[in-house]
LONU-39501 format. One line per 5 residues: their letters; for each residue x, y negated, z of N, C-alpha, C. Coordinates in steps of 0.001 Angstrom, whole numbers, plus 500000, padded with zeros to 6 digits. Each point is the difference from the previous one (the first is absolute). Layout:
BEGIN
a) X:Y:Z:X:Y:Z:X:Y:Z | ... .
// end
This chain:
BEGIN
mtvtp) 699363:090945:317065:499994:498613:499521:498999:499853:498862 | 499114:499015:500104:499003:499752:498971:500553:499032:498967 | 499931:500406:498743:500492:499151:498925:498812:499297:499358 | 500043:498684:499973:498929:499231:499369:500196:500018:498491 | 498991:500462:499250:500169:500047:498543:500130:498609:499423 .
ppsap) 500783:499863:498938:500163:498671:499405:498685:499523:499400 | 499782:498699:499955:498773:499502:499396:499946:500346:498525 | 498778:500251:499486:499866:500331:498587:500380:498797:499157 | 500438:500274:498794:500417:498924:499103:498803:499133:499642 | 500214:498704:499843:498889:499127:499618:499476:500359:498612 .
ipvvi) 498742:499694:499756:499362:500293:498720:500333:498889:499020 | 500647:500303:498865:500290:498971:499003:498697:499572:499310 | 499797:498694:499879:498747:499482:499439:500292:499036:498855 | 499309:500220:498883:499992:499074:498865:498628:499336:499966 | 499968:498688:499782:498722:499290:499896:499868:499444:498596 .
ngatg) 498954:500425:499311:499725:499556:498646:498860:498979:500047 | 500254:498824:499436:499055:498894:500137:500314:499179:501235 | 501286:499852:500280:500448:499440:501279:499714:498519:500176 | 499773:499268:498917:499772:498558:500138:498520:499629:499952 | 499106:500995:499847:498568:499743:500084:499573:499803:501448 .
kmgre) 498725:499669:500192:499517:499710:501352:500145:501204:500926 | 499596:501175:499540:500149:501191:500830:501449:500459:500047 | 500710:499847:498891:501401:500393:499967:500837:499241:501007 | 499766:498701:500113:500757:499180:500950:499783:500477:501433 | 498750:500269:500353:499711:500492:501346:500663:501355:500237 .
tvkav) 500018:500834:498954:500588:501326:500137:501509:499919:500180 | 500647:499099:499285:501444:499810:500186:500313:499662:501453 | 499242:499053:500555:500230:499601:501392:499758:501170:500952 | 498919:500737:499773:499651:501102:500902:501036:501113:499945 | 500423:500368:498794:500975:501091:499856:501354:499582:500569 .
aqaeg) 500396:498751:499774:501285:499516:500502:500047:500015:501532 | 498844:499851:500627:499944:499927:501459:499664:501339:500660 | 499504:500966:499228:499513:501251:500578:501148:500923:500386 | 499887:500603:501151:501000:500962:500462:499942:501255:499138 | 501146:500465:499575:500069:501241:499245:499778:499851:498511 .
ldlia) 499828:498771:499503:499866:499758:498573:501174:499154:499530 | 500463:500287:498785:501156:499293:499447:499638:499473:498612 | 499802:498695:499893:499676:499384:498719:501250:500009:499129 | 499957:500762:498889:501215:500154:499179:499912:499281:498657 | 498787:499689:499541:499871:499353:498692:498604:499399:499859 .
vlahn) 499902:498944:499175:498704:499378:499721:499897:499712:498504 | 498773:500062:499505:499732:499761:498588:498960:498904:499850 | 500194:499152:499014:499033:498962:499644:500245:499643:498543 | 499027:499325:499393:500109:499763:498555:500075:498526:499624 | 499978:499112:500970:500189:498582:499700:501466:499767:499641 .
pdhig) 500301:499587:498767:501410:499846:499595:500752:498967:500827 | 499288:499069:500601:500659:498983:500818:500566:500569:501294 | 499520:501186:500409:500415:500581:501268:501068:501075:499856 | 500230:500478:498786:500941:501107:499804:501398:499601:500488 | 500576:500846:500823:501335:499765:500538:500020:499246:501314 .
qdige) 498881:499388:500371:499956:499254:501254:499766:500948:501176 | 500426:499559:501183:499785:500767:501227:498521:499943:500363 | 499366:501173:500180:498561:500034:500275:499655:499259:501285 | 500864:500083:500985:499742:499302:501258:499947:498499:499825 | 500891:499477:499167:500007:498561:499731:498752:499590:499209 .
vigcg) 499591:500839:499048:498852:499669:499161:498711:499942:500815 | 499831:500922:500943:498752:500037:500759:500083:499224:501307 | 501168:499439:500292:500117:499092:501140:500206:500647:501346 | 500572:501199:500038:500242:500643:501301:501492:500108:500320 | 500842:499299:499241:501437:500059:500230:500651:501059:499139 .
pleip) 501309:499917:499798:500692:500924:499090:499900:501452:500451 | 499694:500880:499045:499960:501442:500248:501075:500728:499187 | 500702:499253:499140:501071:500542:499174:499492:501114:499078 | 498793:499823:499507:499423:500939:499039:499534:499198:498789 | 500686:500129:498863:499625:499220:498820:498747:500561:499325 .
itndl) 499199:499114:499457:498807:500397:499260:500403:500491:498612 | 499410:501110:499576:500254:500537:498666:498676:500316:499322 | 500037:500161:498682:498822:500463:499266:500270:501321:499292 | 501060:500690:500413:500404:501264:499381:499418:501165:500808 | 498805:500442:499635:499334:501069:500743:500783:501307:499917 .
egtla) 500362:500418:498795:500683:501275:499841:501331:500014:500739 | 500772:498926:499867:501283:499935:500689:499844:500018:501505 | 498978:499317:500506:499769:499949:501445:499590:501368:500531 | 499125:500696:499260:499590:501336:500440:501166:500976:499968 | 500843:499894:498981:501181:500862:499928:500937:499735:501174 .
faaqe) 500155:498715:500338:500823:499619:501158:499408:500555:501292 | 498687:499848:500175:499351:500475:501220:500093:501514:500133 | 499931:500691:498876:500034:501460:500026:501334:500550:500490 | 501037:499175:500025:501313:500430:500479:500121:499933:501522 | 499010:499417:500663:500057:499889:501459:499947:501389:500647 .
kqvpv) 500651:500133:501156:499991:501272:500718:498614:500315:500543 | 499297:498988:500483:498637:500167:500479:499042:499809:498833 | 498857:500680:500034:499006:499874:498928:499466:498559:499963 | 500061:499340:498838:499574:498603:499908:498501:499857:499723 | 499499:498803:500291:498590:499658:499793:499928:498721:499176 .
mvdft) 499049:499935:499055:499729:498766:499273:498604:499501:500351 | 499914:498779:500518:498704:499360:500242:499664:499149:498788 | 498817:500209:499431:499621:499296:498773:498826:499057:500252 | 500269:498701:499836:498965:498967:499985:500208:499173:498733 | 499665:500589:498861:500285:499320:498740:498702:499586:499302 .
hpdav) 499657:500650:498900:498860:499598:499183:499343:501254:499449 | 498673:500002:499831:499327:501189:499473:500565:500495:498670 | 500516:499090:499180:500534:500405:498698:501315:500766:500118 | 500710:499809:501111:501342:500586:500138:500067:501151:500994 | 499004:500116:500873:500151:500895:501138:500111:501468:499587 .
yhnvr) 499277:500434:498984:500073:501410:499585:501425:500365:499580 | 500592:499176:499158:501376:500251:499556:500962:499974:501182 | 499821:499032:500900:500885:499889:501162:499965:501267:500849 | 498801:500480:500272:499841:501157:500895:500514:501267:499328 | 499681:500176:498738:500477:501194:499289:501530:500014:499940 .
saiay) 500601:498832:499775:501466:499926:499959:500594:500335:501354 | 499406:499493:501078:500514:500287:501341:499949:501498:500289 | 498880:500622:499688:499869:501440:500229:501066:500760:499220 | 500245:499582:498761:500993:500676:499162:501390:499963:500629 | 500307:498927:500729:501306:499869:500654:500015:500579:501418 .
gvrpv) 498873:500525:500450:499934:500535:501354:499842:498942:501061 | 499636:498789:499595:499761:498902:500939:498519:500006:500372 | 499692:500028:501288:498615:500120:500453:499264:498669:499859 | 498933:499937:499203:499273:498741:499838:498948:499794:501098 | 499938:498774:500485:498898:499525:500838:499352:498864:499213 .
vgttg) 498773:500214:499543:499402:499131:499000:498879:499169:500613 | 500200:498681:500015:498957:499090:500446:499319:499303:498844 | 500562:500117:498811:499403:499402:498808:498740:500769:499629 | 498881:499296:499824:498766:500665:499595:499804:499855:498495 | 499016:500704:499471:499708:499916:498580:500329:501260:499225 .
lspqq) 500552:501018:500661:500228:501275:499328:498654:500639:499662 | 499877:500507:498777:498761:500659:499590:499947:501405:500606 | 498809:500600:500073:499914:501386:500493:500896:500958:499218 | 500093:499814:498685:500851:500877:499201:501474:499797:500330 | 500407:498745:500212:501388:499735:500373:500323:500610:501358 .
lqdla) 499069:499880:500951:500210:500604:501315:500136:501513:499885 | 499177:500608:499162:500073:501441:499813:501331:500402:499378 | 500434:499237:498992:501281:500288:499355:501155:499893:500990 | 499984:498940:500823:501067:499818:500980:499959:501085:501073 | 498799:500415:500384:499871:501065:501001:500593:501300:499470 .
efadk) 499719:500308:498748:500546:501218:499407:501515:499924:499871 | 500501:498828:499614:501443:499817:499840:500712:500109:501345 | 499440:499360:501040:500590:500062:501337:499976:501422:500541 | 498895:500706:499738:499874:501368:500480:501046:500910:499365 | 500194:499854:498684:500994:500817:499304:501412:499700:500485 .
asvgc) 500250:498732:500328:501332:499595:500462:500184:500196:501499 | 498908:500356:500714:500023:500112:501472:500505:498723:500642 | 499548:498871:499456:500385:498683:500505:498773:499328:500622 | 500123:499602:501248:498905:499327:500683:499732:498627:499413 | 498729:499640:499952:499586:498698:499476:498759:499557:500755 .
lvipn) 499980:498757:500439:498833:499440:500670:499440:498868:499167 | 498723:500077:499654:499295:498923:499311:498961:499466:500985 | 500177:498748:500412:499179:499451:501080:499380:498685:499541 | 498689:499989:499730:499353:498772:499543:500066:498863:501021 | 500038:500351:501286:500027:498965:501029:500740:500542:501216 .
fsigv) 500998:499259:500482:500829:500445:501106:499485:499557:501367 | 498838:499396:500057:499464:499496:501260:499318:501104:500803 | 500333:500085:501281:499321:500940:500887:498523:499622:500109 | 499718:498694:500007:498621:499534:500099:499149:500472:498837 | 500578:500083:498808:499256:500476:498839:499638:501471:500169 .
vlmqq) 500917:500797:500524:499689:501409:500249:498836:500114:500982 | 500017:499186:501055:498915:500026:500984:498681:499555:499367 | 500055:498982:499124:498802:499545:499285:499416:501138:499167 | 500854:500708:499280:499521:501098:499160:499427:501133:500833 | 500629:500283:501144:499478:501055:500861:498638:499607:500578 .
aaiqa) 499837:498722:500334:498701:499527:500489:498940:500123:498909 | 500385:499719:498754:499058:500123:498880:499576:501454:499799 | 500931:500915:500145:499664:501421:499870:498975:500403:501052 | 500181:499509:501229:499029:500309:501055:498634:499373:499699 | 500012:498765:499495:498740:499312:499700:499236:500692:498883 .
srfyn) 500714:500620:499080:499340:500630:498852:499078:501136:500412 | 500134:500502:501208:499102:501039:500496:498583:499462:500203 | 499902:498673:500137:498715:499415:500372:499435:499057:498943 | 500798:499681:498971:499570:499078:498946:500268:500618:498632 | 499095:499750:499066:500267:500455:498636:499977:498854:498992 .
hveii) 500078:498763:500506:500185:498835:499138:501277:499285:500444 | 500969:499865:499090:501269:499370:500360:500611:499312:498781 | 500578:498844:500219:500768:499306:498964:501269:499436:500639 | 501020:499797:499168:501303:499539:500480:500337:498679:499326 | 500440:499042:500785:500486:498721:499487:501457:499861:500412 .
elhhn) 500889:499798:499034:501409:499768:500334:500415:498641:499459 | 500782:499288:500818:500412:498641:499679:501517:499903:500118 | 500652:499484:498943:501452:499880:499995:500437:498678:499379 | 501273:499692:500193:500613:498826:499393:499951:500110:498484 | 500086:498870:499324:499823:499985:498546:501249:500399:499221 .
hkada) 501056:500484:500698:501166:500542:499302:499978:501528:499965 | 498963:500603:500555:499884:501457:499948:499599:500409:498588 | 500751:500941:499424:499834:500314:498580:498883:500992:499716 | 499680:500878:500957:499023:501048:499729:498706:499776:500779 | 498908:500430:499415:498702:499939:500659:499165:501195:499525 .
psgta) 499273:500658:500896:499957:499720:501433:501295:500420:500698 | 500127:499624:501251:501208:500322:500749:500103:501501:500227 | 501225:500465:500194:500199:501411:500305:499318:500408:501288 | 499946:499093:500979:499339:500295:501266:498505:500223:499795 | 499366:499145:499191:498569:500155:499737:499720:501300:499262 .
vqtaq) 500829:500308:499011:499833:501251:499252:500141:501198:500930 | 501027:499954:500859:500217:501101:500939:498824:500132:500965 | 499468:498872:500479:498855:500041:500912:498803:500657:499324 | 499728:499615:498760:498894:500610:499259:500230:501494:499803 | 501248:500394:499728:500311:501413:499815:499757:500781:501289 .
llgel) 500429:499434:501128:499794:500675:501275:498518:500208:500284 | 499184:498974:499748:498557:500120:500222:499373:500952:498988 | 500520:499994:498779:499457:500861:498957:500294:501472:500209 | 500989:500306:500836:500372:501395:500252:499184:500643:501112 | 499028:499273:500547:499272:500483:501172:498734:500779:499652 .
gqtyn) 499750:500164:498704:498902:500866:499615:498654:499328:499838 | 499976:498684:499894:498733:499330:499759:500146:498958:498903 | 498865:499678:499374:499945:498950:499000:499323:498785:500614 | 500579:498811:499759:499541:498778:500657:499148:499152:499053 | 499286:499087:500623:499249:498970:499276:498998:500570:498999 .
ppavq) 499085:500859:500457:498953:500469:499080:499206:498797:499487 | 499752:499907:498697:499373:498796:499445:498566:499811:500489 | 499690:498752:500308:498641:499646:500403:499228:499391:498840 | 500754:499443:499023:499383:499400:498816:500885:500308:498798 | 499510:499716:498831:500809:500091:498786:500799:498703:499870 .
etekm) 501304:500064:500296:500815:498785:500006:500377:499572:498588 | 500100:498689:499820:500483:499437:498744:501071:498967:500311 | 501213:500221:499511:501073:499026:500160:499883:498942:498905 | 499634:498792:500377:499897:498930:499009:501376:499465:499603 | 500995:500260:500856:501397:499718:499669:500798:501253:500355 .
agarg) 500794:500482:499062:500760:501231:500214:500888:499885:501231 | 499950:501014:500843:500834:500023:501203:499369:499352:501214 | 498795:499476:499860:499372:499308:501131:499796:500913:501200 | 499806:501280:499732:499794:500946:501105:501297:500671:500435 | 501130:499490:499523:501277:500551:500410:500381:501244:499217 .
aaaae) 501106:500602:500399:500497:501206:499330:499356:501232:500611 | 499613:500944:499168:499430:501255:500476:501119:500940:500410 | 500027:500365:501271:501020:500913:500518:499365:501356:500275 | 500585:500745:500910:499555:501361:500266:498604:500037:500602 | 499184:500936:499537:498712:500336:500602:499082:498789:500203 .
girih) 499956:499117:499007:499062:498884:500034:500445:498787:500785 | 501220:500009:500532:500504:498868:500777:500440:498880:499055 | 499700:498771:500350:500411:498841:499206:501120:499247:500718 | 500979:499537:499202:501113:499205:500527:499990:498635:499328 | 500097:498946:500806:500027:498629:499503:501344:499374:500359 .
svrlp) 500656:499366:499032:501323:499414:500203:499945:498482:499931 | 500682:499350:500937:500137:498537:500036:501482:499672:499951 | 500380:499011:499185:501399:499560:499896:500040:498483:500133 | 500603:499517:501103:500068:498563:500256:501297:499647:500716 | 500588:498836:499712:501102:499519:500841:499477:499752:501405 .
gliah) 500857:500201:500974:499583:499847:501385:499695:501317:500681 | 499743:501043:499202:499777:501330:500550:501308:500780:500019 | 500075:501002:500870:501111:500962:499965:499427:501360:499606 | 499382:500695:500947:499368:501287:499704:498881:500218:501012 | 498790:500260:499495:498824:500118:500848:499059:501033:499380 .
qeilf) 499260:500701:500849:499015:500948:499481:498815:500112:500935 | 498812:500062:499411:498766:500261:500726:499351:501264:499454 | 499493:500825:500893:499175:501152:499627:498630:499740:500600 | 499002:499856:499146:498656:499640:500439:499069:501208:499880 | 499448:500408:501132:499001:501059:500030:498638:499369:500251 .
gapge) 499011:500365:499196:498675:499430:500147:498949:501045:500266 | 498996:499614:500791:498832:500834:500288:498832:499058:500266 | 498785:500469:499937:498863:499110:500260:500142:499263:501328 | 500045:498683:499924:500035:499181:501206:501370:499739:500582 | 501077:500525:499393:501319:499754:500579:501109:500089:498962 .
lytir) 501117:499343:500316:501221:500050:499202:501165:500247:500943 | 500795:501019:499712:501182:500315:500797:501228:499704:499156 | 500823:499060:500470:501168:499564:499239:501280:500344:500750 | 500921:500648:499307:501333:500275:500538:500965:499163:499173 | 500828:499191:500650:500866:499072:499265:501411:500042:500562 .
hdtsd) 500964:499926:499083:501402:499871:500394:500588:498793:499293 | 500717:499155:500756:500627:498797:499455:501489:500017:500281 | 500772:499605:499014:501444:499854:500150:500338:498516:500070 | 500727:499601:501021:500429:498601:500120:501499:499836:499820 | 500740:501114:500051:501455:499958:499827:500463:501359:499486 .
rgcym) 500844:499999:498971:500454:501256:499408:500889:500812:500932 | 500434:499383:501089:500771:500750:500978:499231:501167:500595 | 498664:499953:499917:499192:501090:500574:500228:501318:499270 | 500501:499942:498771:500217:501225:499232:501322:500686:500332 | 500909:499284:500629:501362:500510:500127:500145:501225:500897 .
pgvvl) 499277:500116:501123:500103:501260:500750:499627:501209:499150 | 498994:499850:499141:499615:501093:499114:501059:500301:498959 | 500649:498951:499474:501066:500201:499016:501162:500762:500620 | 500435:499558:501171:501136:500655:500666:499654:501449:500343 | 498785:500231:500487:499570:501372:500292:500043:500853:498740 .
avrkv) 499517:499459:498873:499977:500753:498754:501403:500354:499532 | 500949:499065:500143:501387:500276:499612:500541:501188:500785 | 499658:500082:501258:500490:501105:500819:499273:501306:499692 | 498705:499924:499782:499199:501205:499801:500190:500636:498628 | 500318:499196:498979:500084:500555:498646:501110:501049:499888 .
lelks) 500988:499933:500870:501088:500977:499970:499529:501394:500408 | 498852:500072:500678:499475:501290:500447:499153:500679:498936 | 499733:499301:498898:499064:500499:498996:500724:500667:498832 | 499284:500880:499300:500520:500670:498803:499082:499772:498799 | 499023:499111:500160:499054:499726:498927:499419:498615:500195 .
lvygl) 499068:499599:499134:499388:498679:500091:498841:500015:500987 | 499972:499017:500869:498912:499826:500961:499422:498606:499817 | 498669:499908:500025:499313:498731:499719:499289:499524:501260 | 500380:498813:500488:499295:499381:501113:500777:500011:501300 | 499965:498866:500700:500687:499887:501296:499397:500937:501031 .
dkil) 498706:500243:499928:499335:500849:500991:500595:501401:500039 | 500597:500435:498889:500543:501363:499941:501270:500161:500820 | 500651:498899:500383:501277:500124:500734:499922:499433:501413 | 498825:499522:500401:499877:499451:501355:499862:501145:501020 .
// end
């Protein structure tokens, strides 16, 4: 007689920043995903504390009250039989503390908030490694963005002039975007220096040529209402321009990546940076 093993326990999930634009989408995705169990949500708007997150975001009652008690929520999550995960879509000023606290409680962080400095990332990587706690830091959860970056890596074999333009809504707190920074880092790791100068440039207004990133790459940031998230990678050569562009029209496109990250982070024992590392 063959005995069918019982299904594995659902993964307990905490969402930090649950009432923000990405947080709201994540609440809906986690609540609907098979094998995930939304156990708590955090937000900092005092008008929302104590209210049902489902009612606040308009998807019907979920019987999960909004709290702003990070330490208490992590302590609660740490009591779960299954290893818990915290998804963070908060603010650059808070994300380092949030992630370090989660690691300290043994709660696996999945971080979509950008703006962590290289030193903060290094500190968190060392802390996660010592604690043997998996952590995913993902500047962009879109599969299309990973494909865009991979196409740029291939193009870099044939071009040595490249600039990046990223465009986001005017409520984004950090610039340049984490996706643009990551793209520049990926291109900068390929062993070449880009944009050899043709003239002695003079910036008549500071910042006119954008931010200097890795290996001579320039990043230009645009912030306007009406945008969501967009990026262009422009490669130039005599007589031609090769442009790779990704546009976001709905934040729902990020949710398959978020759900995948929640599942994959349980397999890790250290910090991993980028969605491409878990695909």
